[in-house]
Biopython code that builds the backbone (N, CA, C, O; Angstrom):
import numpy as np
from Bio.PDB.StructureBuilder import StructureBuilder

atoms = [
    (1, "MET", "N", (268.753, 245.159, 99.724)),
    (1, "MET", "CA", (267.039, 245.642, 100.091)),
    (1, "MET", "C", (266.911, 244.120, 100.252)),
    (1, "MET", "O", (267.334, 243.145, 99.631)),
    (2, "SER", "N", (266.172, 244.315, 101.319)),
    (2, "SER", "CA", (265.639, 242.323, 101.064)),
    (2, "SER", "C", (263.880, 242.629, 100.812)),
    (2, "SER", "O", (263.261, 243.664, 101.059)),
    (3, "HIS", "N", (263.494, 241.645, 100.374)),
    (3, "HIS", "CA", (262.222, 241.129, 99.744)),
    (3, "HIS", "C", (261.926, 240.820, 101.091)),
    (3, "HIS", "O", (262.813, 240.628, 101.922)),
    (4, "GLU", "N", (260.411, 240.751, 101.406)),
    (4, "GLU", "CA", (259.629, 240.012, 101.754)),
    (4, "GLU", "C", (258.935, 238.988, 101.284)),
    (4, "GLU", "O", (258.301, 239.037, 100.230)),
    (5, "HIS", "N", (259.002, 238.046, 101.990)),
    (5, "HIS", "CA", (258.222, 236.439, 101.645)),
    (5, "HIS", "C", (256.867, 236.720, 101.347)),
    (5, "HIS", "O", (256.292, 237.407, 102.191)),
    (6, "VAL", "N", (256.151, 236.329, 100.269)),
    (6, "VAL", "CA", (254.856, 236.486, 100.456)),
    (6, "VAL", "C", (254.064, 234.850, 100.033)),
    (6, "VAL", "O", (253.835, 234.070, 99.109)),
    (7, "SER", "N", (253.942, 235.016, 101.062)),
    (7, "SER", "CA", (252.743, 233.751, 100.764)),
    (7, "SER", "C", (251.897, 233.182, 99.679)),
    (7, "SER", "O", (250.954, 233.945, 99.470)),
    (8, "ASN", "N", (251.877, 232.316, 99.042)),
    (8, "ASN", "CA", (250.788, 231.885, 97.443)),
    (8, "ASN", "C", (249.697, 230.834, 98.032)),
    (8, "ASN", "O", (248.959, 230.343, 97.177)),
    (9, "ILE", "N", (249.580, 230.594, 98.815)),
    (9, "ILE", "CA", (248.927, 229.554, 99.054)),
    (9, "ILE", "C", (247.432, 229.506, 98.675)),
    (9, "ILE", "O", (246.851, 228.432, 98.513)),
    (10, "GLY", "N", (246.854, 230.654, 98.547)),
    (10, "GLY", "CA", (245.652, 231.005, 98.419)),
    (10, "GLY", "C", (245.811, 230.881, 96.790)),
    (10, "GLY", "O", (245.023, 230.172, 96.165)),
    (11, "ARG", "N", (246.855, 231.595, 96.133)),
    (11, "ARG", "CA", (246.657, 231.730, 94.850)),
    (11, "ARG", "C", (247.054, 230.312, 94.357)),
    (11, "ARG", "O", (246.918, 230.202, 93.139)),
    (12, "ILE", "N", (247.455, 229.334, 94.909)),
    (12, "ILE", "CA", (247.477, 227.866, 94.470)),
    (12, "ILE", "C", (245.935, 227.095, 94.474)),
    (12, "ILE", "O", (245.252, 226.379, 93.741)),
    (13, "TRP", "N", (245.867, 227.872, 96.059)),
    (13, "TRP", "CA", (244.004, 226.754, 95.706)),
    (13, "TRP", "C", (243.231, 227.509, 94.752)),
    (13, "TRP", "O", (242.305, 226.900, 94.216)),
    (14, "LYS", "N", (243.445, 228.856, 94.393)),
    (14, "LYS", "CA", (242.320, 229.526, 93.822)),
    (14, "LYS", "C", (242.911, 228.553, 92.107)),
    (14, "LYS", "O", (241.966, 228.192, 91.405)),
    (15, "VAL", "N", (243.821, 228.335, 91.768)),
    (15, "VAL", "CA", (244.670, 227.807, 90.794)),
    (15, "VAL", "C", (243.592, 226.242, 90.431)),
    (15, "VAL", "O", (242.706, 226.048, 89.598)),
    (16, "PHE", "N", (244.204, 225.359, 91.504)),
    (16, "PHE", "CA", (243.865, 224.442, 91.772)),
    (16, "PHE", "C", (242.262, 224.052, 91.890)),
    (16, "PHE", "O", (241.839, 222.900, 91.799)),
    (17, "GLY", "N", (241.337, 225.390, 92.139)),
    (17, "GLY", "CA", (239.572, 225.325, 92.379)),
    (17, "GLY", "C", (239.423, 225.413, 90.655)),
    (17, "GLY", "O", (238.979, 224.497, 89.963)),
    (18, "ILE", "N", (239.888, 226.698, 90.163)),
    (18, "ILE", "CA", (239.320, 226.542, 88.658)),
    (18, "ILE", "C", (240.195, 225.385, 87.792)),
    (18, "ILE", "O", (239.394, 224.817, 87.049)),
    (19, "LEU", "N", (241.434, 224.883, 87.639)),
    (19, "LEU", "CA", (241.570, 224.355, 86.703)),
    (19, "LEU", "C", (240.634, 223.012, 86.920)),
    (19, "LEU", "O", (240.127, 222.418, 85.969)),
    (20, "SER", "N", (240.434, 222.515, 88.625)),
    (20, "SER", "CA", (238.950, 221.155, 88.863)),
    (20, "SER", "C", (237.969, 221.372, 88.830)),
    (20, "SER", "O", (237.255, 220.443, 89.207)),
    (21, "ALA", "N", (237.196, 222.735, 88.363)),
    (21, "ALA", "CA", (236.280, 222.625, 87.904)),
    (21, "ALA", "C", (236.322, 223.170, 86.470)),
    (21, "ALA", "O", (235.450, 224.039, 86.446)),
    (22, "VAL", "N", (236.816, 223.103, 85.438)),
    (22, "VAL", "CA", (236.954, 222.977, 84.007)),
    (22, "VAL", "C", (236.928, 221.471, 83.657)),
    (22, "VAL", "O", (236.212, 220.899, 82.836)),
    (23, "THR", "N", (238.157, 220.818, 84.716)),
    (23, "THR", "CA", (238.204, 219.542, 84.408)),
    (23, "THR", "C", (236.740, 218.526, 85.090)),
    (23, "THR", "O", (236.483, 217.416, 84.625)),
    (24, "ILE", "N", (236.297, 218.869, 85.704)),
    (24, "ILE", "CA", (235.167, 218.469, 86.403)),
    (24, "ILE", "C", (233.701, 218.923, 84.876)),
    (24, "ILE", "O", (232.749, 218.248, 84.482)),
    (25, "VAL", "N", (233.960, 219.642, 84.654)),
    (25, "VAL", "CA", (232.981, 219.882, 83.485)),
    (25, "VAL", "C", (233.705, 219.253, 82.370)),
    (25, "VAL", "O", (233.035, 218.227, 82.247)),
    (26, "GLU", "N", (234.339, 219.204, 81.755)),
    (26, "GLU", "CA", (234.398, 217.652, 80.712)),
    (26, "GLU", "C", (234.496, 216.723, 81.058)),
    (26, "GLU", "O", (234.368, 215.976, 80.088)),
    (27, "VAL", "N", (234.718, 216.000, 82.202)),
    (27, "VAL", "CA", (234.206, 214.367, 82.179)),
    (27, "VAL", "C", (232.681, 214.741, 82.412)),
    (27, "VAL", "O", (231.850, 214.382, 81.578)),
    (28, "TYR", "N", (232.328, 215.415, 83.471)),
    (28, "TYR", "CA", (230.514, 215.824, 83.042)),
    (28, "TYR", "C", (230.235, 215.707, 81.652)),
    (28, "TYR", "O", (229.796, 214.660, 81.176)),
    (29, "LEU", "N", (230.396, 216.416, 81.180)),
    (29, "LEU", "CA", (230.328, 216.606, 79.467)),
    (29, "LEU", "C", (230.463, 214.815, 78.684)),
    (29, "LEU", "O", (229.628, 214.156, 78.066)),
    (30, "GLY", "N", (231.640, 214.568, 79.007)),
    (30, "GLY", "CA", (232.009, 213.429, 78.481)),
    (30, "GLY", "C", (231.362, 212.497, 78.909)),
    (30, "GLY", "O", (231.127, 211.580, 78.123)),
    (31, "ILE", "N", (230.819, 212.407, 80.392)),
    (31, "ILE", "CA", (229.850, 211.203, 80.712)),
    (31, "ILE", "C", (228.689, 211.443, 80.150)),
    (31, "ILE", "O", (228.325, 210.427, 79.557)),
    (32, "LEU", "N", (227.878, 212.361, 80.046)),
    (32, "LEU", "CA", (226.565, 212.388, 79.871)),
    (32, "LEU", "C", (225.969, 212.445, 78.442)),
    (32, "LEU", "O", (224.875, 212.046, 78.042)),
    (33, "LYS", "N", (227.516, 213.364, 77.433)),
    (33, "LYS", "CA", (227.160, 213.649, 76.197)),
    (33, "LYS", "C", (225.863, 213.773, 75.815)),
    (33, "LYS", "O", (225.204, 213.074, 75.045)),
    (34, "PRO", "N", (225.478, 215.039, 76.635)),
    (34, "PRO", "CA", (224.068, 215.869, 75.679)),
    (34, "PRO", "C", (223.761, 215.755, 74.346)),
    (34, "PRO", "O", (224.463, 216.047, 73.377)),
    (35, "ASP", "N", (222.533, 215.254, 74.387)),
    (35, "ASP", "CA", (222.154, 215.103, 72.949)),
    (35, "ASP", "C", (222.373, 216.670, 71.849)),
    (35, "ASP", "O", (222.907, 216.729, 70.741)),
    (36, "PHE", "N", (221.843, 217.603, 72.529)),
    (36, "PHE", "CA", (221.930, 218.967, 72.320)),
    (36, "PHE", "C", (223.420, 219.301, 71.657)),
    (36, "PHE", "O", (223.763, 220.044, 70.738)),
    (37, "LEU", "N", (223.930, 218.674, 72.283)),
    (37, "LEU", "CA", (225.809, 218.982, 72.096)),
    (37, "LEU", "C", (226.209, 218.216, 70.912)),
    (37, "LEU", "O", (226.717, 218.782, 69.944)),
    (38, "PHE", "N", (226.056, 217.286, 70.938)),
    (38, "PHE", "CA", (226.356, 215.875, 70.324)),
    (38, "PHE", "C", (225.534, 215.761, 68.904)),
    (38, "PHE", "O", (226.241, 215.968, 67.917)),
    (39, "MET", "N", (224.972, 215.641, 68.800)),
    (39, "MET", "CA", (223.984, 215.604, 67.432)),
    (39, "MET", "C", (224.178, 217.101, 66.265)),
    (39, "MET", "O", (224.205, 217.143, 65.035)),
    (40, "ASN", "N", (224.296, 218.293, 67.408)),
    (40, "ASN", "CA", (224.651, 219.267, 66.198)),
    (40, "ASN", "C", (225.485, 219.503, 65.734)),
    (40, "ASN", "O", (226.348, 219.029, 66.473)),
    (41, "ASP", "N", (226.099, 220.079, 64.711)),
    (41, "ASP", "CA", (227.040, 220.174, 64.080)),
    (41, "ASP", "C", (227.566, 221.485, 63.448)),
    (41, "ASP", "O", (227.011, 222.131, 62.558)),
    (42, "PHE", "N", (228.612, 221.734, 64.000)),
    (42, "PHE", "CA", (229.301, 223.059, 63.579)),
    (42, "PHE", "C", (230.430, 223.288, 62.567)),
    (42, "PHE", "O", (231.426, 223.456, 63.271)),
    (43, "LEU", "N", (230.723, 223.364, 61.525)),
    (43, "LEU", "CA", (232.120, 223.021, 60.818)),
    (43, "LEU", "C", (232.595, 221.667, 60.944)),
    (43, "LEU", "O", (233.483, 221.366, 61.742)),
    (44, "SER", "N", (231.863, 220.595, 59.951)),
    (44, "SER", "CA", (231.547, 219.496, 60.103)),
    (44, "SER", "C", (232.335, 218.533, 61.275)),
    (44, "SER", "O", (233.009, 217.577, 60.892)),
    (45, "MET", "N", (232.232, 218.785, 62.428)),
    (45, "MET", "CA", (232.145, 218.332, 63.762)),
    (45, "MET", "C", (231.221, 218.710, 65.189)),
    (45, "MET", "O", (231.178, 219.937, 65.280)),
    (46, "ASN", "N", (230.510, 218.079, 66.271)),
    (46, "ASN", "CA", (229.840, 217.952, 67.246)),
    (46, "ASN", "C", (230.378, 219.192, 67.839)),
    (46, "ASN", "O", (231.553, 219.495, 68.043)),
    (47, "LEU", "N", (229.266, 219.871, 68.082)),
    (47, "LEU", "CA", (229.362, 220.869, 69.379)),
    (47, "LEU", "C", (230.098, 220.483, 70.543)),
    (47, "LEU", "O", (231.060, 221.159, 70.908)),
    (48, "LEU", "N", (229.821, 219.700, 71.014)),
    (48, "LEU", "CA", (230.446, 218.648, 72.258)),
    (48, "LEU", "C", (231.756, 218.873, 71.734)),
    (48, "LEU", "O", (232.369, 219.736, 72.363)),
    (49, "ASN", "N", (232.215, 218.495, 71.024)),
    (49, "ASN", "CA", (234.161, 218.506, 70.551)),
    (49, "ASN", "C", (234.806, 219.646, 70.557)),
    (49, "ASN", "O", (235.861, 219.932, 71.123)),
    (50, "TRP", "N", (233.954, 220.437, 69.738)),
    (50, "TRP", "CA", (234.669, 222.212, 70.141)),
    (50, "TRP", "C", (234.508, 222.614, 71.385)),
    (50, "TRP", "O", (235.209, 223.594, 71.642)),
    (51, "ILE", "N", (233.697, 222.145, 72.473)),
    (51, "ILE", "CA", (233.386, 222.609, 73.892)),
    (51, "ILE", "C", (234.485, 222.142, 74.192)),
    (51, "ILE", "O", (235.195, 223.071, 74.578)),
    (52, "PHE", "N", (235.203, 220.847, 74.233)),
    (52, "PHE", "CA", (236.427, 220.132, 74.661)),
    (52, "PHE", "C", (237.428, 220.868, 73.965)),
    (52, "PHE", "O", (237.805, 221.646, 74.842)),
    (53, "TYR", "N", (238.042, 221.097, 73.031)),
    (53, "TYR", "CA", (239.001, 221.664, 72.210)),
    (53, "TYR", "C", (238.905, 223.478, 73.003)),
    (53, "TYR", "O", (239.949, 224.060, 73.298)),
    (54, "ALA", "N", (237.579, 224.102, 73.225)),
    (54, "ALA", "CA", (237.855, 225.814, 73.688)),
    (54, "ALA", "C", (238.236, 225.211, 75.541)),
    (54, "ALA", "O", (238.789, 225.980, 76.328)),
    (55, "LEU", "N", (237.871, 223.945, 75.903)),
    (55, "LEU", "CA", (238.161, 223.664, 77.647)),
    (55, "LEU", "C", (239.591, 223.501, 77.541)),
    (55, "LEU", "O", (240.193, 223.858, 78.553)),
    (56, "THR", "N", (240.287, 223.070, 76.613)),
    (56, "THR", "CA", (241.730, 222.282, 76.853)),
    (56, "THR", "C", (242.273, 223.287, 76.338)),
    (56, "THR", "O", (243.392, 223.339, 76.848)),
    (57, "VAL", "N", (242.140, 224.203, 75.561)),
    (57, "VAL", "CA", (242.856, 225.470, 75.280)),
    (57, "VAL", "C", (242.980, 226.609, 76.361)),
    (57, "VAL", "O", (244.006, 227.276, 76.489)),
    (58, "PHE", "N", (241.701, 226.796, 77.228)),
    (58, "PHE", "CA", (241.715, 227.388, 78.170)),
    (58, "PHE", "C", (242.454, 226.837, 79.492)),
    (58, "PHE", "O", (243.123, 227.474, 80.305)),
    (59, "LYS", "N", (242.138, 225.480, 79.467)),
    (59, "LYS", "CA", (243.222, 224.883, 80.757)),
    (59, "LYS", "C", (244.991, 225.253, 80.413)),
    (59, "LYS", "O", (245.734, 225.986, 81.065)),
    (60, "ALA", "N", (245.217, 224.672, 79.504)),
    (60, "ALA", "CA", (247.207, 224.878, 79.052)),
    (60, "ALA", "C", (246.737, 226.344, 78.690)),
    (60, "ALA", "O", (247.874, 226.788, 78.528)),
    (61, "TYR", "N", (246.000, 227.325, 78.465)),
    (61, "TYR", "CA", (246.893, 228.936, 78.553)),
    (61, "TYR", "C", (246.700, 229.169, 80.117)),
    (61, "TYR", "O", (247.761, 229.510, 80.641)),
    (62, "TYR", "N", (245.601, 229.073, 81.027)),
    (62, "TYR", "CA", (245.928, 229.294, 82.187)),
    (62, "TYR", "C", (246.934, 228.447, 83.001)),
    (62, "TYR", "O", (247.020, 228.813, 84.173)),
    (63, "ILE", "N", (247.667, 227.465, 82.675)),
    (63, "ILE", "CA", (248.657, 226.816, 83.522)),
    (63, "ILE", "C", (249.614, 227.457, 82.750)),
    (63, "ILE", "O", (250.682, 227.112, 83.256)),
    (64, "VAL", "N", (249.886, 228.323, 81.647)),
    (64, "VAL", "CA", (251.129, 228.900, 81.489)),
    (64, "VAL", "C", (251.144, 230.061, 81.929)),
    (64, "VAL", "O", (252.228, 230.607, 82.137)),
    (65, "TRP", "N", (249.544, 230.931, 82.256)),
    (65, "TRP", "CA", (249.110, 231.905, 82.821)),
    (65, "TRP", "C", (249.643, 231.929, 84.518)),
    (65, "TRP", "O", (249.976, 232.937, 85.140)),
    (66, "ALA", "N", (249.624, 231.082, 84.827)),
    (66, "ALA", "CA", (249.587, 230.949, 86.359)),
    (66, "ALA", "C", (251.142, 229.982, 87.214)),
    (66, "ALA", "O", (251.770, 230.286, 88.228)),
    (67, "PHE", "N", (251.264, 229.136, 86.539)),
    (67, "PHE", "CA", (252.459, 228.509, 86.705)),
    (67, "PHE", "C", (253.900, 229.147, 86.298)),
    (67, "PHE", "O", (254.873, 228.965, 87.030)),
    (68, "MET", "N", (253.991, 229.903, 85.098)),
    (68, "MET", "CA", (254.863, 230.481, 84.438)),
    (68, "MET", "C", (255.017, 231.979, 84.845)),
    (68, "MET", "O", (256.101, 232.531, 84.652)),
    (69, "HIS", "N", (253.968, 232.658, 85.402)),
    (69, "HIS", "CA", (253.787, 234.027, 85.931)),
    (69, "HIS", "C", (253.685, 234.842, 85.040)),
    (69, "HIS", "O", (254.368, 235.862, 85.135)),
    (70, "MET", "N", (252.966, 234.696, 84.098)),
    (70, "MET", "CA", (253.043, 235.441, 83.383)),
    (70, "MET", "C", (252.404, 236.779, 83.140)),
    (70, "MET", "O", (252.713, 237.667, 82.346)),
    (71, "GLU", "N", (251.040, 236.670, 84.384)),
    (71, "GLU", "CA", (250.756, 237.751, 84.988)),
    (71, "GLU", "C", (251.356, 238.922, 84.980)),
    (71, "GLU", "O", (250.986, 239.951, 84.415)),
    (72, "GLY", "N", (252.569, 238.685, 85.814)),
    (72, "GLY", "CA", (253.001, 239.882, 85.721)),
    (72, "GLY", "C", (254.155, 240.514, 85.396)),
    (72, "GLY", "O", (254.866, 241.242, 86.088)),
    (73, "GLU", "N", (254.333, 239.960, 83.631)),
    (73, "GLU", "CA", (254.971, 240.228, 83.028)),
    (73, "GLU", "C", (254.501, 241.667, 81.984)),
    (73, "GLU", "O", (253.551, 242.387, 82.292)),
    (74, "LYS", "N", (255.176, 241.849, 80.999)),
    (74, "LYS", "CA", (254.992, 243.248, 80.375)),
    (74, "LYS", "C", (253.859, 242.940, 79.429)),
    (74, "LYS", "O", (253.697, 241.722, 79.344)),
    (75, "SER", "N", (253.211, 243.479, 78.858)),
    (75, "SER", "CA", (252.158, 243.316, 77.637)),
    (75, "SER", "C", (252.866, 242.458, 76.336)),
    (75, "SER", "O", (252.367, 241.419, 75.905)),
    (76, "THR", "N", (254.085, 243.054, 75.796)),
    (76, "THR", "CA", (254.673, 242.665, 74.738)),
    (76, "THR", "C", (255.351, 241.190, 75.059)),
    (76, "THR", "O", (255.923, 240.530, 74.192)),
    (77, "LEU", "N", (255.215, 240.816, 76.293)),
    (77, "LEU", "CA", (256.112, 239.624, 76.374)),
    (77, "LEU", "C", (255.020, 238.262, 76.709)),
    (77, "LEU", "O", (255.260, 237.059, 76.609)),
    (78, "LYS", "N", (253.709, 238.981, 77.153)),
    (78, "LYS", "CA", (252.953, 238.450, 77.287)),
    (78, "LYS", "C", (252.065, 238.201, 75.977)),
    (78, "LYS", "O", (251.210, 237.321, 76.073)),
    (79, "SER", "N", (252.172, 238.829, 74.866)),
    (79, "SER", "CA", (251.750, 238.574, 73.705)),
    (79, "SER", "C", (252.639, 238.035, 72.833)),
    (79, "SER", "O", (252.068, 237.698, 71.796)),
    (80, "ALA", "N", (254.289, 237.724, 72.831)),
    (80, "ALA", "CA", (255.149, 237.588, 72.292)),
    (80, "ALA", "C", (254.591, 235.630, 72.294)),
    (80, "ALA", "O", (254.482, 234.844, 71.352)),
    (81, "VAL", "N", (254.375, 235.461, 73.671)),
    (81, "VAL", "CA", (254.338, 234.218, 74.212)),
    (81, "VAL", "C", (252.959, 233.649, 73.885)),
    (81, "VAL", "O", (252.880, 232.545, 73.346)),
    (82, "VAL", "N", (252.135, 234.184, 74.115)),
    (82, "VAL", "CA", (250.892, 233.586, 74.301)),
    (82, "VAL", "C", (249.995, 233.516, 72.882)),
    (82, "VAL", "O", (249.221, 232.570, 72.736)),
    (83, "PHE", "N", (250.163, 234.894, 71.488)),
    (83, "PHE", "CA", (250.027, 234.886, 70.409)),
    (83, "PHE", "C", (250.343, 233.355, 69.528)),
    (83, "PHE", "O", (249.489, 232.567, 69.121)),
    (84, "PRO", "N", (251.986, 233.231, 69.384)),
    (84, "PRO", "CA", (252.282, 232.266, 68.280)),
    (84, "PRO", "C", (251.582, 230.940, 69.052)),
    (84, "PRO", "O", (251.093, 230.075, 68.325)),
    (85, "VAL", "N", (251.527, 230.768, 70.510)),
    (85, "VAL", "CA", (250.686, 229.651, 70.726)),
    (85, "VAL", "C", (249.261, 229.113, 70.486)),
    (85, "VAL", "O", (248.734, 228.003, 70.402)),
    (86, "ILE", "N", (248.828, 230.568, 70.403)),
    (86, "ILE", "CA", (246.914, 230.367, 69.886)),
    (86, "ILE", "C", (247.383, 230.126, 68.625)),
    (86, "ILE", "O", (247.249, 228.989, 68.172)),
    (87, "PHE", "N", (247.957, 231.059, 67.908)),
    (87, "PHE", "CA", (247.832, 230.700, 66.427)),
    (87, "PHE", "C", (248.181, 228.976, 65.987)),
    (87, "PHE", "O", (247.559, 228.390, 65.101)),
    (88, "LEU", "N", (249.264, 228.365, 66.786)),
    (88, "LEU", "CA", (249.639, 227.239, 66.164)),
    (88, "LEU", "C", (248.574, 226.524, 66.477)),
    (88, "LEU", "O", (248.055, 225.857, 65.583)),
    (89, "ILE", "N", (247.998, 226.506, 67.860)),
    (89, "ILE", "CA", (246.707, 225.675, 67.953)),
    (89, "ILE", "C", (245.782, 225.582, 66.997)),
    (89, "ILE", "O", (245.357, 224.498, 66.596)),
    (90, "LEU", "N", (245.276, 227.073, 66.419)),
    (90, "LEU", "CA", (244.086, 227.053, 65.631)),
    (90, "LEU", "C", (244.848, 226.592, 64.482)),
    (90, "LEU", "O", (244.065, 225.820, 63.928)),
    (91, "TYR", "N", (245.930, 226.618, 63.797)),
    (91, "TYR", "CA", (246.538, 225.890, 62.787)),
    (91, "TYR", "C", (246.472, 224.906, 62.744)),
    (91, "TYR", "O", (245.743, 224.437, 61.870)),
    (92, "ILE", "N", (247.259, 223.910, 63.742)),
    (92, "ILE", "CA", (247.346, 222.545, 64.220)),
    (92, "ILE", "C", (245.561, 221.942, 63.799)),
    (92, "ILE", "O", (245.348, 220.985, 63.054)),
    (93, "LEU", "N", (244.807, 222.514, 64.269)),
    (93, "LEU", "CA", (243.554, 222.250, 64.567)),
    (93, "LEU", "C", (242.618, 222.098, 63.378)),
    (93, "LEU", "O", (241.660, 221.325, 63.356)),
    (94, "PHE", "N", (243.039, 223.028, 62.249)),
    (94, "PHE", "CA", (242.594, 222.953, 61.464)),
    (94, "PHE", "C", (243.201, 222.172, 59.926)),
    (94, "PHE", "O", (242.605, 221.803, 58.914)),
    (95, "ILE", "N", (244.589, 222.142, 60.310)),
    (95, "ILE", "CA", (244.918, 220.878, 59.454)),
    (95, "ILE", "C", (244.533, 219.574, 59.850)),
    (95, "ILE", "O", (244.149, 218.654, 59.128)),
    (96, "LEU", "N", (244.652, 219.593, 60.851)),
    (96, "LEU", "CA", (244.038, 217.995, 61.310)),
    (96, "LEU", "C", (242.141, 217.905, 60.848)),
    (96, "LEU", "O", (241.540, 216.860, 60.602)),
    (97, "LEU", "N", (241.772, 218.773, 60.845)),
    (97, "LEU", "CA", (240.413, 218.791, 60.732)),
    (97, "LEU", "C", (239.606, 218.630, 59.183)),
    (97, "LEU", "O", (238.558, 218.190, 58.712)),
    (98, "THR", "N", (241.318, 219.551, 58.618)),
    (98, "THR", "CA", (240.572, 219.480, 56.795)),
    (98, "THR", "C", (241.022, 217.963, 56.895)),
    (98, "THR", "O", (240.071, 217.182, 56.905)),
    (99, "GLU", "N", (242.312, 217.379, 56.973)),
    (99, "GLU", "CA", (242.711, 215.822, 56.515)),
    (99, "GLU", "C", (242.265, 215.103, 56.787)),
    (99, "GLU", "O", (242.475, 214.154, 56.032)),
    (100, "GLY", "N", (241.229, 214.750, 58.057)),
    (100, "GLY", "CA", (240.868, 214.034, 58.539)),
    (100, "GLY", "C", (239.176, 213.673, 57.695)),
    (100, "GLY", "O", (238.590, 212.695, 57.231)),
    (101, "ASP", "N", (238.939, 215.102, 57.876)),
    (101, "ASP", "CA", (237.752, 215.086, 57.320)),
    (101, "ASP", "C", (237.695, 214.349, 55.449)),
    (101, "ASP", "O", (236.837, 213.604, 54.975)),
    (102, "TYR", "N", (239.023, 214.961, 54.731)),
    (102, "TYR", "CA", (239.068, 214.509, 53.690)),
    (102, "TYR", "C", (239.330, 212.997, 53.432)),
    (102, "TYR", "O", (239.284, 212.477, 52.317)),
    (103, "ILE", "N", (239.621, 212.335, 54.631)),
    (103, "ILE", "CA", (239.831, 211.026, 54.496)),
    (103, "ILE", "C", (238.878, 210.381, 54.712)),
    (103, "ILE", "O", (238.419, 209.470, 54.022)),
    (104, "TYR", "N", (238.393, 210.909, 55.953)),
    (104, "TYR", "CA", (236.804, 210.174, 55.935)),
    (104, "TYR", "C", (236.453, 210.094, 54.596)),
    (104, "TYR", "O", (236.299, 208.927, 54.235)),
    (105, "GLY", "N", (236.215, 211.197, 53.453)),
    (105, "GLY", "CA", (235.564, 210.585, 52.539)),
    (105, "GLY", "C", (235.892, 210.126, 51.738)),
    (105, "GLY", "O", (235.035, 209.776, 50.927)),
    (106, "VAL", "N", (237.371, 209.822, 51.433)),
    (106, "VAL", "CA", (237.745, 208.982, 50.685)),
    (106, "VAL", "C", (237.473, 207.814, 51.106)),
    (106, "VAL", "O", (236.908, 207.015, 50.359)),
    (107, "PHE", "N", (237.871, 207.440, 52.560)),
    (107, "PHE", "CA", (237.260, 205.878, 52.426)),
    (107, "PHE", "C", (235.445, 205.892, 52.242)),
    (107, "PHE", "O", (234.830, 205.084, 51.546)),
    (108, "LYS", "N", (234.984, 206.720, 52.838)),
    (108, "LYS", "CA", (233.500, 206.699, 52.848)),
    (108, "LYS", "C", (232.911, 206.103, 51.493)),
    (108, "LYS", "O", (232.115, 205.182, 51.308)),
    (109, "ASN", "N", (233.644, 207.029, 50.524)),
    (109, "ASN", "CA", (232.849, 206.986, 48.633)),
    (109, "ASN", "C", (233.656, 206.046, 48.392)),
    (109, "ASN", "O", (234.156, 206.495, 47.361)),
    (110, "SER", "N", (234.193, 205.017, 48.576)),
    (110, "SER", "CA", (235.364, 204.572, 47.905)),
    (110, "SER", "C", (235.438, 203.241, 47.959)),
    (110, "SER", "O", (234.892, 202.878, 49.000)),
    (111, "THR", "N", (236.003, 201.992, 47.115)),
    (111, "THR", "CA", (235.819, 201.354, 47.282)),
    (111, "THR", "C", (236.932, 200.662, 48.509)),
    (111, "THR", "O", (236.782, 199.508, 48.912)),
    (112, "ILE", "N", (237.756, 201.335, 48.877)),
    (112, "ILE", "CA", (238.864, 200.835, 50.013)),
    (112, "ILE", "C", (237.871, 200.870, 51.445)),
    (112, "ILE", "O", (237.018, 201.704, 51.749)),
    (113, "LYS", "N", (238.282, 199.749, 52.130)),
    (113, "LYS", "CA", (237.535, 199.567, 53.374)),
    (113, "LYS", "C", (238.362, 199.872, 54.160)),
    (113, "LYS", "O", (239.517, 199.850, 53.734)),
    (114, "TRP", "N", (238.166, 200.247, 55.496)),
    (114, "TRP", "CA", (238.820, 200.454, 57.073)),
    (114, "TRP", "C", (239.773, 199.432, 57.012)),
    (114, "TRP", "O", (239.526, 198.417, 56.361)),
    (115, "ASN", "N", (240.531, 199.533, 57.438)),
    (115, "ASN", "CA", (240.990, 198.226, 57.635)),
    (115, "ASN", "C", (242.135, 198.525, 59.344)),
    (115, "ASN", "O", (242.942, 197.885, 60.018)),
    (116, "PHE", "N", (241.600, 199.661, 59.338)),
    (116, "PHE", "CA", (242.157, 200.164, 60.677)),
    (116, "PHE", "C", (241.271, 200.335, 62.043)),
    (116, "PHE", "O", (241.800, 200.746, 63.075)),
]
sb = StructureBuilder()
sb.init_structure("model")
sb.init_model(0)
sb.init_chain("A")
sb.init_seg("    ")
for serial, (resi, resn, name, xyz) in enumerate(atoms, 1):
    if name == "N":
        sb.init_residue(resn, " ", resi, " ")
    sb.init_atom(name, np.array(xyz, "f"), 0.0, 1.0, " ", f" {name:<3s}", serial, name[0])
structure = sb.get_structure()
């Protein structure tokens, strides 16, 4: 049996366009730093940082989805790859934010000064 070669040029441009649009939004928000996002906190961090984390996770997921050809796989394989990665990202984010907030509190409220 012979398989017919299908051109993926349109798909490549679509992936390029989506990833470029998300990156442009990130750069635009990073340059402007809108006050309504930068000055409002949610879970001890400003909303702008949460948006950056969400867009970064989206880009990572979309890269895996597009370039590892996950859209054509069975749902069990998709779940086996995606769910652990999402869990680990959220877990690492929780640990970093919790420890960072603790260290910030220790240095802010003590006689130990920032030396780095």
